[in-house]
N, C-alpha and C positions, 0 to 999 in steps of 0.2 A: 826428487819427489818424496815427500814425507810418507813413510810406511807405517802401517799398524802392526805392532808386534805383541804377541801374546806369549808369556812365559808361564808354564804350568808345572807344578809339582803334584804328583799323585797324592791322594788324600790319606796316606798312611800316617801313623803316629811316628814322629821322629824327633830327636833331641836337638839336632843342629839344623840351621837353615841351609838352603841349597846354594853353596858358594858359587857354583858354576853359573847358575841363573842370575846371581847377583852381579857377576862380572859381565854377563851378557846384557844385563840391564844398563850397566855403565856404557858398554860398547854401543848399543843401539841408541841410547839417549844422547850420547855425544855426537852421533850422526844426525841428530835432529828428529828421530822417529818418535812416534807415539807408543810408549811402552806401558804395558800393564801386566800384573802378576796375579795368578789365581791358584789357590789350593782349596779344594773342597768338592762339592757336588756340582758337576758340570751342567746338570739340568737347572740347578739353582742359578748358576752363573748365566746361563742363557736367558732366563727370565729377567735377571737383573739388567743385562745388556739391552734387552728389548724394552724394558721399562725406562731405561735411560733415553733411548731413542724416542719413546713415546713422550716423555717429559719435554724433550727438545722440540718435538713437533707441535704440541699443544701450547707450549710456552705459557703455562698458567702457574704462577708462583704459589697460588693458594692450594694447589694439589700436593705441594712438597710435603706437607704434614701427613699426608696419607700414603707416602711412598711404600711402606710395608704392605699395605692392603693392595695397592695397585700391582706390585710385582708378584704378590702371592696369587692374585686373580689370574694374571697371565699364565702362571704355572698350573693352577688348580681348576680354573673356570668356576669357582664357587661364587654364585651370585650374591650370597650373603655378604661378601666382602665389599662389593660396591653398593649394595643396598644400604649399608650402614653409613655411607658418606652422604650427607645431606644435599639434596637437590642435584644429585649427580647421575643417578641411574638412567634417567631419560634424556640426558644432555648429549650434545654433539661430541663432547670429549669422551663420554662413555662409549659411544659408537666407535670412535677411533681406537679406544682401548681394546675393544673386541676384535678389531683387525689385528692387533698385536698378539692377542691370544691365539688367533688362527695361525699367525706366523710361527708361534711357539709349537703348536700342535703339528705343523708341517715341517718342523725342524729348519725353518727358514731363519736362521740365526744371523746376527751381525758377523761379518767375516774379517779375518786378519790375513795380512800378506805373508807373515812369517810366524810360525808357532814353534817354540822350543820347549821340549819336555825332558825333564830330568828323570833318571832312574837311580834306585839306591840298592836295595838288597834283593836277592833272587826269591826270598820267601814272601815278597810282595808281588809275586809274578802276575797273578790274575788281575789284581787292581791296576798294576802298571800297564799291562797289555790293554785292558778295557779303557783306561784313560787315553792311551795313544789312539786307539781306534775311534773312540767317541769324540776326540778332539778334531777329527777330520771334518765334522759338521761345521766347524768354525773357520775352515780354511777357504780363502778366496780362490777364485779361478787363477791358475798359473802361480799359486802361492807355494810355499815350501814348508815342510815340517822337518825339524831337526830333532833327533833323539840322541841323548848322550848320558854319561854317568857310569857308575860302577857296574850295575847289573847288565846293561846293554853292551858295555865294553867286554865283559867276560863271556857273554853269550850272544854275540852279534848275529850269527846265522839264525838262532832261534827267534830272536826279535824280528828279523826280516821275514821269516816264515809266518809269523803270527800277525804282522802288521803291514808287510809290504814296504817297509821303510828301512833303509840301510843305516844303522846307527853310526855315529862318529865314535871311533874307538880311541880311548885314552884321553889325553889332555888337548886343549886348544892352544898348544904351545908353538904353533907355526903360523906365519902370516898366510892370508889368502884361503883359509879353511872354509869360511862362510861367504866372503866377498873378495873381490879382486882389490885388496888393499894391503898395506904393510903392517897392520896392527896385529900384535900378538895378544889375543884376548886373555890368555891365562895370566898375563902380567898386569892386567888392569885392576884398579881398586874395586872394592865391593860397593854396590849400591844398597845401603841399608834401608832406604826409603820404601822399597817394595814390600818389606815386612809389615808396613803399616797399612797396606791395601787389603789384607786378609784378616779374618777373624781368628784363625789359628794362632796360638801363641807358643813359640818355641821356648822350652824351659831355660835355654841358655841365651836368650835374645839380648840381654844386657852385657854384651861382651864384644871385644874385637876378635875377629877370626883371621888367622894368618898362618902362613907357612914360613918357617925359617930355613927349611930344607925341602927337597923333593926326592921321592924314591927311597931306595934302600940298596946298599952295596952287596947285601948277602945273597940275594936271589935264591931263597929257599924254594924247593920244588913244590911245596904245599901252599905257598903264599900267592895271593892275587896281586900284590903290589908290583912285581916285575912286569905284569901285563898292563897295569894301569899307568905306572910311572917307571918305565924301563931304565931310564938314565938317572943316576944319582947326582943331584946338585947339592953340594955341601953348604951353600950359603945363599940366602935370599934376604935382602934388607927389608925391614918392616917399618922403619921409622917414618918414612914419607907417607906410606899408606895410612898409618895410624893418625898422623897429623891431619891428613885430608878427611878422614872419617870424623875426627873431632870438629873440624871446621864446618862440615856440611851436615852432620847428623848428631853432633853432640858427643861428649866424652862417655866412654863405656867403663863399667865397673871392673870387668875382668878381661884378661887376655887369654884366649884359648888357641894354642898352637896345634895344628892338625897334622904335624909331621909324622912320618912313618918310622923314622929312625934318626932323631936329632943327635943322639949320642955317638953316632958313627962319624959325625962331621969333624974335620980337623980344625974347623973354625968355631968349635963349641964355645970357647971362652969369649970370642968376639960376639957371638950370638947372645950370651948371657949379659955381657956389658951393654949391648944395645937394648935389651929388655929393661935393664935398670935405667938407662937414659930415657926410656919411654915412660918412666914413672912407675915401674913395677918392681922396685927394689924393696928391701926389708923396711918394715914400718911405714910403708906408703899409705897415704890417706886418699879418700875419694869424696869429692863433692858432687852430688848429682846435678846435672845441668837442668835448666828450665826448658822442658820439652815443648811447652806452649810457645815460648819465645823462639825456639828453633824452628817450629812449624811456621810461625808468622814470617820469620826471616826468609825462609825458603819460598814461601808463597809470594812475597813482595820482591824477590830478587829479579834481576833483569831477565826478560823472556829468553834472550839468547843463551842463558846459562842452563836451559833445559832441566829445570827442577820438576820434581814429581808433585804437581799441584793436586792431583787426585788423592794421593796418599796423605798429604799434609792437611788437606781440607777435612778428610775423615778424622785425622788425629785431633784436630782442633775441636770438631763437633763432639768427639767422645772424651775430650780431656776433662779432668776434674774441675779445672778452672771454669770452663764453659758451662758445665753442669751446675756449678755453684752459682754462676751468674744467672742462669735460667731459673733456678729455684728462688733466687731473690726477687727477680722481676716477675 
C-alpha cells in the first residue's frame, strides 16, 4: 500500500541541505511511496495542503490563477481575498473554500503516514522542538514520527522529554531500522529533487554532496563525531553516486565532501584519484545543464521510476524559459 511520507527540516538558516532526508527521500520513493519535503512555516504548509485538496475537489482549472489568494484565505480568513475574484464570492466553490478554512482553524490538516524530521545544532533548540511538536498535527492515526540528526543524537533524552519521541541516534547504517527490510539507508544516493519543492535556497545547492570517509579515528573527548559516527571507515566510493546524480538531476558545479577526517584515511591517494576521475581535477571545466530539459525528462519518465513530479512541475513553472514564454504570449 502506497504511503504518504512527509520530510521536514526546521526553518533555521543553514548552508547545506539535509543529506539524511535526501537519502530517506530516495528510500521511500523507491518503495513507491508519495514523498514530499517541506522547510518553512508549518502553518503556511497546512494552508497549502488544504488548498491542494480544495482544488482537487472543485476541479475548476479557472481557479488555478488565483491559487495564492485561495490558500491565503484559508490561512487568514480575509474576505477581501475572495472578494477580489470576479463572480466567485457567492458561488458554490466559495462555500466549499470556507469549509477548508474551517478545517484549517480546527487544525484538521491532511495527514501523513510517516513524518521524518531532521535536527542540526543545539542552538536551534526551541525552533527544532516546536517543529517536532507542531508536526504531530499532520500525523495520521497509527502513523510514525522519526527524529534524527546531530542535535537529537547528542541529546536524545532531552528530545524525548520535550517531544515524547525517542530519536534515532547516529547513522541509519544498519538494515531494518525503519522497516523490516535489508536496505541500509545511509548507503543510498541523495534525492536532489526534494530541494526544488521548497522556496528556501541553500547557498551550496549547485554541488554534489558526498562522503569519502566516515567518522574519525582520533576520538577526542571534546568532539561529537565519535557519538555520531563511532566507527571510522577509511573509504567510501563516490563515483557511482555522482553518475546517478548527473543522470537524474543534472551535473553539479562543485563537489563538497562532508568528511570529518579524510586525511586519516590510508586510502587518501585512492580518494584523490577518484575525485579526479569524476571530473574535478586541475583545470576542469563545467558546462551548466539545461535544467528545464532535466525537469521535462523527469516528468515524462515512466511512472514506475517514481520521479518527483511535484518538484519538477514547480521547477518548470518557475524556470526562466517558462517565464520568457509567458511574457511573449
